[in-house]
N, C-alpha and C positions, 0 to 999 in steps of 0.2 A: 340498475344494479351497479354497485361500486366497482371501480377498477382496483387492482392490486399493484402496489409498488413493491417490487422484490429487490432488495439490496443484495448484491453478490460479493463475496470475498473468499480468500483462500482458507480462512479459518485459523484458529489458534487454540492450543490446549487450555481447557478450563480448569484442569487440575493436573497433577503429576502423572496420573494414570493415562491421560490422553496424549502425552508427548509421543509415545511409541506409535499410537494410531496416526497422529499427525505426520510423523516422519515416514512411516510406511506408505501412507496414501500419497504424500507429496512425491516421493521418489518413484512410486509406481505409476505416476502420471506420465503418459508418453510425450506430453508437451514439455515436461520438465527434464526427464532423463534422456529422451530421444531414442530409446531402444524400441524398435518396432515389434520385435517378438515378445508376446505377452509373457510367456513362461520365463524367458531369460530376464526380462525386465523385473518380474516379480522376485526372482532369485537375487538379482543385483540390488533391488530396493531393500530386501531383508538384510543383506550383507551391510549396506551403507547404514541402515538404521542401527544395527548392532554396534557398528563402529562409532556412531555419533551419540548413542542414547545416553551414556553416562555423562558426557560433557553437557549435553542438552539439559539434562535434569539439574545439573549443578548451576547452569546459567539461569534456568527458570526459578530455581530456589532463591536466587538473589532478587527476583522481582515479584515475590509473593506466591511462588509456585504455580503461576498461571499467566497466560497472556490476557491483557485487558481488552482484547479485540471484541469478544462477544458481549461483554458487559457494556462497553461504550456503544456498540452497535444497537443493543437493546434500548439504551437511552435515546439514541438517535431516532429509532423507529417510533418510540413513544412520543417524542416531540413533534415528529412529522405528522403523526396521527392526530395529535392535539391541535396542530396548526391548520389542518384541513379536514373538512367533512366529506371531501370528494373521493378520498382514497382509503383503502385498506393498506396496511404497511407491515412488511415482515422482512426477514433476512434469512439467507441460506449460505452455508459454508461448503467449500469444496473438499477439505481434508479432515475436518472435525465436525462433530455435531454443533448445531442442527444441520443435518444433511438435506440437500435439496428435495429429494423424494419425500422425506418425512414432512417437510414444510408444505409441499404442494398438496399433500393429502388433505390438508385443512381447507384448501381453496379450490376444490374441484368444480364448484359451480360459478366461479367468477367468469365474466365475459371477456375481460381484457387483463393482461399481465404486462406491466412495464418493467423491464429488467434494467437495473442500474448497477452495472459493475463498478465497484468502488476503487477503480484504478484510473488515474487521469490520462495515462498514455496507453496506446494499443500495443499489445504483445500477444503472441500465441501462447506464451507461458502464463498469462494472466487472464485477459478478457476472453480469448478463444477457448482456453481451458474451462473457465467458469461457465461460459455460454453453452459449450458442448455438454457439460455436466448437467446443466438445466434441461436441455432438450432431450437428453437421454432419459431423465426422470419424467419429463412431460410425455414422451412417447410411451414409456412403460405404463403410465397411468391412463393412457388414452384420453388425454385432456383435449378440449375443443376451444379453449380460450384463444382469442387473438393475442399474439405476442409482439411487443415492440421492444427493441433493444436500443437504448440511448447511445449516441456516439460518444467517444472519448472526449473529455472536456478540458484537455490541456491548453487549448487555445481560446477557451471561453473568457470573455472580458470580465464578467462578473466573478468567475472563479479566481482569476488572477488578481482582481481587486481584493478579494478576501485574503489571499496569500500576502499581498503587500501590506495590508492592514495588520495582519498577525506579525509580520516582520517588524513593522513600526512599533507595535505595542511591546514586543519582546526586547527591543533595543532602547526603550525609554531609559533615560538617565545615563546613557553611554555616549561617548564621542564616536559616532559611527565613521567619521573620517579616518579613524585609526584602526577600524575593525574590518577584517576580511569576511565578506558574506560568502558562505560556501553552500551551494545547492547540492545536497547529497542525494543521488539517485541510486536505486537498487541496480546493481550490475547484472549483466547477462553475458553468457559465453559469446565470444566474437563470432563463432560459427552460426549462432542463431541470427545475428544481424546479417551476416554474409548470405544467409538463405532467404533474405528479403523481409525480415521482421522490421516493423515500422517504429519500434520503441526508441531507438537512438535519435531518429529524425524528429519524432514527437518531442522528446526531451530538449533537443537543441532549439527547436522552434519556440517552446515555452520559455526557455531561458532568455531569448531575445525579446519576447513580449514582456517578461518581468523586468528586464533591464530598462526598457522604455517606461514602464509604469513607475518604477522606482525613481527615475529621473523626474517624471511628471509630479511626483509627490515630494520632491526635494530631499530624497533619501540617497545621499551620496556616500557610499561606503568606500573604504580605501581601495578595494578591488572586489570583483565578483567572480567566483570560481565554480566550475562544475567538477564534481568528483563522484566516484562510484563506490558503493559499499556492498558488503555481503557476498563477496566472491567465494566460490567453493570448488576445490579440486585443482588439478594441475594444468588444465587447459587455459588458453588465452581468454581473458575477459576484457570487457570494456574498461578503458583507462581514461584519466589517471585514477588510481585508487585513493580513497579518502586518507588512508594511512600515509601514503607518500606525500599527499598535499599538506597534511598537518605537519609532517616531519620536516618539510621544506619551507614552512610558512615563516617569513621574516617578521611579520607583525606581532606574532605571539598573541594575537587577539582574533577570535573566530566566533561568528554567529552561524549556526548550522540550521538550514531548513531542509527537512526530509521530503524531497520533491515527489517521490513515487507513492506516497502513502496518504490516504485520507483519514485513516483511523490509527491511533497509536497502537503499537504492537511490540513484540520482543525486539525487533530490529530498530526501533526508535528508543524505547525506554531501557533496553539492555545494551544493545550494540553502541548506540550513539551516546546515551546518557551515562553509561557506566564504563564500557570498554574504551571508547574514544576519549571520554573525559579523563580516564586514567592515563592514556597516552599523552593528552595535553598537559596534565599535571607533571608527568615525567619530563616533558619538554619545557617546563617552567612557563607555561602560558599565563599571561596576566588576565585574560578574559576568555571564557569558553561557555557558550550557552546554546542550548538546543531549543528551537521553536516547536511548540506543540502542533500536532496535526489539527485539521479543522474539527475532527471528532464530532461531538453533538452540539456544537455552538449554534446559536440562533441564526447566525449568518449562513452556516452550511445547510441548516434546515431550509431556510428561505431559498437558497440556491437550488437545492434538489427539487423543491416544489415548482420553482419557475422553469427549471430545465426539463422536467418531464412533460410540461405543458407546451413546450415549443414545437 
């Protein structure tokens, strides 16, 4: 009997009507909002959603009125399935359809499920949340499959080779000695890190690995900088912010790699490609380019297949 590879991610609206669903579910996640009381968290999640909904719809309207996350992940699944006859392959989202319970209903007879959270770094806000969502659905359906959760792959040599190659291809034709390479990671509230979350430590470890691999590949940028994007609210978040880094960048030339994401989504194609590009233009940047995520590339397909077999 075949094994199931189940890719996990937070989800993204597939149309304008799903934006409200996405926001409500995300802010009602106790791993995101951090409010333990279910009733209070639900009320607060509804309030935040109402406050953000209009702006979110305007933002998504600029990128085709949807997130590309599901479509790209569908293509990734199809390519993994085509590349191997050993596995069944599917994906499930945390905050938007296809929801985990609905997906698992299709695979109640499989003997083994290999969970692949599509987050390179561990965080309670991402991997823990997605895995908990899976096991909640797994238990509600009374499944008996053996479950294996792959470990975060931020320090995997093959995965980082893939990133270095994508950076190399994205910088072709440019004098990289004059360009600042900025690794942009999704930010988290400082309190999450202070409570023991491994995310920042994982990110810093990966940066050191990538610096070494870039040197080994004779890719010598003017400088390599870590910055954080996507902060929300008045509390203290991980720093420096990408906004402050770009504003203070002397080179006026930046290549951005979205370090926290495996699949392009609104935070890469809108926030980085549109909002931060607009900031760069206002600052008279001579060069500004965002590297695409691994997405459904053949290299990422091969990496996943190799990684689940380790």
